[in-house]
C-alpha positions in Angstrom: 0.0 0.1 -0.2 2.9 2.4 0.8 4.7 1.6 -2.4 1.2 2.7 -4.7 1.2 5.7 -2.6 4.8 6.5 -3.3 4.5 5.5 -6.8 1.3 8.1 -6.7 3.4 11.2 -5.5 6.6 10.8 -7.6 3.8 10.6 -10.4 2.1 13.8 -9.1 5.2 15.3 -8.1 6.6 14.3 -12.1 3.4 16.1 -13.2 3.4 19.1 -11.6 6.6 19.9 -12.5 5.9 18.9 -16.6 2.7 21.3 -16.3 4.7 24.5 -14.2 3.8 27.4 -16.8 7.5 27.9 -16.3 8.8 24.6 -17.8 6.5 25.1 -20.6 8.1 28.7 -21.2 11.5 27.7 -21.1 10.9 25.1 -22.9 10.0 26.9 -26.0 12.7 29.5 -25.1 15.0 26.6 -26.0 13.5 25.1 -28.8 13.7 28.7 -30.5 17.1 29.1 -29.5 17.6 25.6 -30.7 16.2 26.4 -34.2 17.9 30.1 -34.6 21.5 28.4 -33.6 21.0 25.8 -36.4 19.9 28.5 -39.0 23.3 30.0 -37.7 25.9 27.8 -37.8 24.2 26.4 -41.5 25.0 29.9 -42.6 28.5 30.2 -41.1 29.5 27.5 -42.2 28.9 28.5 -45.8 31.4 31.6 -45.4 34.3 29.0 -46.7 36.3 27.8 -49.5 35.0 25.1 -50.6 36.6 23.3 -54.1 34.3 20.5 -54.9 34.7 18.0 -58.0 32.0 15.3 -59.4 32.9 12.9 -61.8 30.1 12.0 -63.6 29.1 8.1 -63.3 28.1 7.7 -66.8 31.5 7.2 -68.7 31.5 6.2 -72.7 33.5 3.9 -74.5 35.3 5.2 -77.3 36.6 1.8 -77.7 36.3 -1.4 -76.5 39.2 -4.5 -75.7 39.2 -7.7 -77.9 36.7 -5.9 -80.2 37.3 -5.4 -83.7 36.7 -1.7 -84.9 37.7 0.5 -87.9 38.9 3.1 -85.3 42.7 2.7 -84.6 44.1 4.7 -81.6 48.0 5.7 -80.9 49.5 7.4 -78.3 53.1 9.2 -79.1 53.0 6.3 -82.3 52.2 3.8 -80.7 49.0 1.6 -80.9 46.3 1.4 -77.8 44.9 -2.2 -77.7 43.3 -2.2 -74.7 40.0 0.0 -73.8 39.9 3.5 -74.4 37.0 5.7 -72.2 36.0 9.2 -71.9 34.7 10.6 -68.4 33.7 13.8 -67.5 34.6 15.9 -64.2 32.9 19.0 -62.7 34.6 20.9 -61.0 33.8 24.1 -58.5 33.9 26.1 -55.8 30.2 25.2 -53.6 31.4 27.8 -50.8 31.1 31.5 -51.1 34.3 32.7 -50.3 36.4 33.0 -53.6 39.7 30.7 -54.6 41.9 32.8 -55.4 45.6 31.0 -56.9 47.3 32.0 -53.8 45.0 30.4 -51.9 45.7 26.8 -53.7 48.9 25.5 -51.1 48.7 22.2 -53.3 47.7 22.4 -57.1 44.2 20.7 -58.3 45.4 17.6 -60.2 43.2 14.6 -61.4 44.3 11.1 -61.8 43.1 8.1 -62.9 43.6 4.6 -61.2 47.0 2.6 -61.8 48.4 5.8 -63.6 46.6 5.1 -66.7 47.8 6.9 -69.6 45.6 10.3 -70.4 44.8 10.3 -74.4 43.5 13.7 -74.5 41.9 16.6 -72.2 39.7 19.0 -73.1 37.9 22.3 -71.3 34.1 21.3 -72.2 32.3 23.7 -70.1 33.0 26.6 -67.9 31.1 29.3 -66.3 32.8 32.3 -67.3 35.3 33.7 -69.6 37.2 35.2 -66.3 37.5 32.6 -64.4 40.6 31.4 -67.2 40.5 27.4 -66.0 44.0 26.4 -67.9 45.2 22.7 -68.2 48.5 21.5 -67.0 49.1 18.8 -70.1 52.8 17.5 -68.8 52.1 14.5 -67.0 49.4 13.0 -69.4 51.5 10.2 -69.9 51.4 9.6 -66.3 47.4 9.8 -66.2 47.9 13.0 -64.4 45.8 16.4 -65.4 46.5 19.7 -63.7 44.3 22.8 -63.3 44.8 26.3 -62.9 42.4 29.1 -62.6 42.2 33.1 -62.0 39.4 33.4 -59.5 36.7 30.6 -58.4 33.6 32.5 -56.7 30.9 30.8 -55.2 29.6 28.5 -57.9 32.4 29.3 -60.6 34.0 26.2 -62.5 33.9 23.9 -65.6 34.1 20.6 -66.6 36.7 18.5 -67.9 36.8 15.7 -70.6 39.6 13.2 -70.4 40.0 10.3 -72.9 42.7 7.5 -71.1 43.7 4.6 -72.0 41.5 2.5 -69.3 38.1 0.7 -68.9 34.6 2.3 -67.7 35.6 0.9 -63.8 38.6 3.0 -63.5 38.8 5.3 -61.1 38.7 8.6 -61.4 40.3 11.0 -58.1 41.2 15.0 -58.0 43.7 16.4 -55.2 44.4 19.4 -53.9 44.6 21.4 -50.7 43.4 24.6 -50.6 43.6 27.4 -47.6 41.1 27.0 -45.4 39.6 23.6 -46.5 40.8 20.4 -45.0 40.6 18.3 -47.8 38.5 18.8 -51.9 35.3 17.7 -51.7 33.5 15.3 -53.8 29.6 14.2 -54.6 29.3 10.8 -54.4 27.2 8.8 -57.0 25.1 5.9 -55.2 22.2 5.0 -57.5 20.6 4.1 -60.5 22.6 4.8 -63.5 20.5 7.8 -65.1 21.0 10.1 -67.8 22.1 13.9 -65.7 18.3 14.9 -66.6 17.2 12.3 -65.1 19.2 11.9 -62.0 18.6 15.4 -61.0 14.7 15.6 -62.0 14.9 12.3 -59.2 16.6 13.9 -56.9 14.0 16.7 -57.0 11.5 14.0 -56.7 13.0 12.9 -53.2 13.2 16.4 -52.1 9.6 17.1 -52.5 8.5 13.7 -51.0 10.4 15.3 -48.0 8.9 18.6 -47.9 5.3 15.9 -48.0 6.7 13.9 -45.0 7.1 17.4 -42.8 3.8 18.8 -43.7 2.3 15.7 -43.4 3.7 15.8 -39.6 2.9 19.1 -38.9 -0.6 18.7 -39.7 -1.7 15.4 -38.1 -0.1 17.1 -34.9 -2.3 20.0 -35.5 -5.5 17.9 -35.9 -5.2 16.8 -31.7 -4.4 20.5 -30.8 -7.5 21.6 -32.6 -9.2 19.1 -30.8 -8.1 20.5 -27.7 -8.9 24.4 -28.6 -12.3 23.3 -29.5 -13.2 21.4 -26.4 -11.2 24.4 -24.4 -13.7 27.2 -26.2 -16.8 24.3 -25.4 -16.3 24.5 -22.0 -15.0 28.2 -21.7 -12.1 27.8 -20.7 -8.9 29.4 -21.7 -7.7 28.4 -25.2 -4.0 28.0 -25.0 -2.1 28.3 -21.3 1.3 29.2 -21.2 2.4 25.6 -20.8 0.6 24.8 -24.0 3.3 27.4 -26.2 6.2 24.1 -26.6 3.4 21.6 -27.7 1.7 24.1 -29.9 5.5 24.9 -31.1 6.0 21.3 -32.2 3.8 20.9 -35.2 5.3 24.4 -36.5 9.3 23.2 -36.2 7.6 20.6 -38.4 6.2 23.0 -41.3 9.1 25.1 -40.6 11.9 22.1 -41.6 8.8 21.3 -44.9 9.5 25.2 -46.4 13.3 24.3 -45.8 13.2 21.4 -47.9 11.0 23.2 -50.5 13.2 25.8 -50.9 16.6 23.4 -50.8 17.9 22.3 -54.1 19.5 18.7 -54.7 23.7 18.7 -54.8 24.9 19.3 -58.2 26.9 20.8 -60.8 25.5 25.0 -61.1 26.2 25.2 -64.6 24.9 21.4 -65.5 25.9 18.4 -67.7 
């Protein structure tokens, strides 16, 4: 009997603590501060240099090994009998701070796996002429291609196409050391191989699903709250008390997240393929 009374006493203390208006107000303030800090650190995190590269997952087979073809490819007057593949690599600055030559502590180098020699390299697209992207082709035989530029402001960059003596599964990497950036960023592809346009539309659809999820969760949470307000109004009680502010704030946060995902764009080169 005493044990039951003690449990009821502890329960009453617990309920009394959380029904205290001060607790509700403090919880609401903490939630608002959390959202503000999240937005602040997100915006503050963008104030940096962020050299990024993306290897397009679809590589073109120029010539396949052990297959009859009228196409003949030679490198330094020596015929290439193995596979020859073309790949596209997007390079850009995803940060807000510009990247100038003095910020490049170690040059940007694109390299093929196992040192597969690069037969040809060219700039397929660049966002602006002023960036003046240039290719260093001195080490193509070693499977290395250097890149330089005048300036890369936010979303500045270009697409480099390389043709190399290797199979389609040959790994392509980019290395560089940029002031204020610990490591060069990369966007990894995972999923079904699609065309560039199909892939981007797929990412947009996924983003919309997140919007609908958060919006639906917020709307569903508002239904019992609306019923609570209706019951209190019918009984002539106070519609919203101070302790209810935290409860009403939760669905509002879900709807705010839905709005955030609504305006967020999927990661991709800003100038397209």
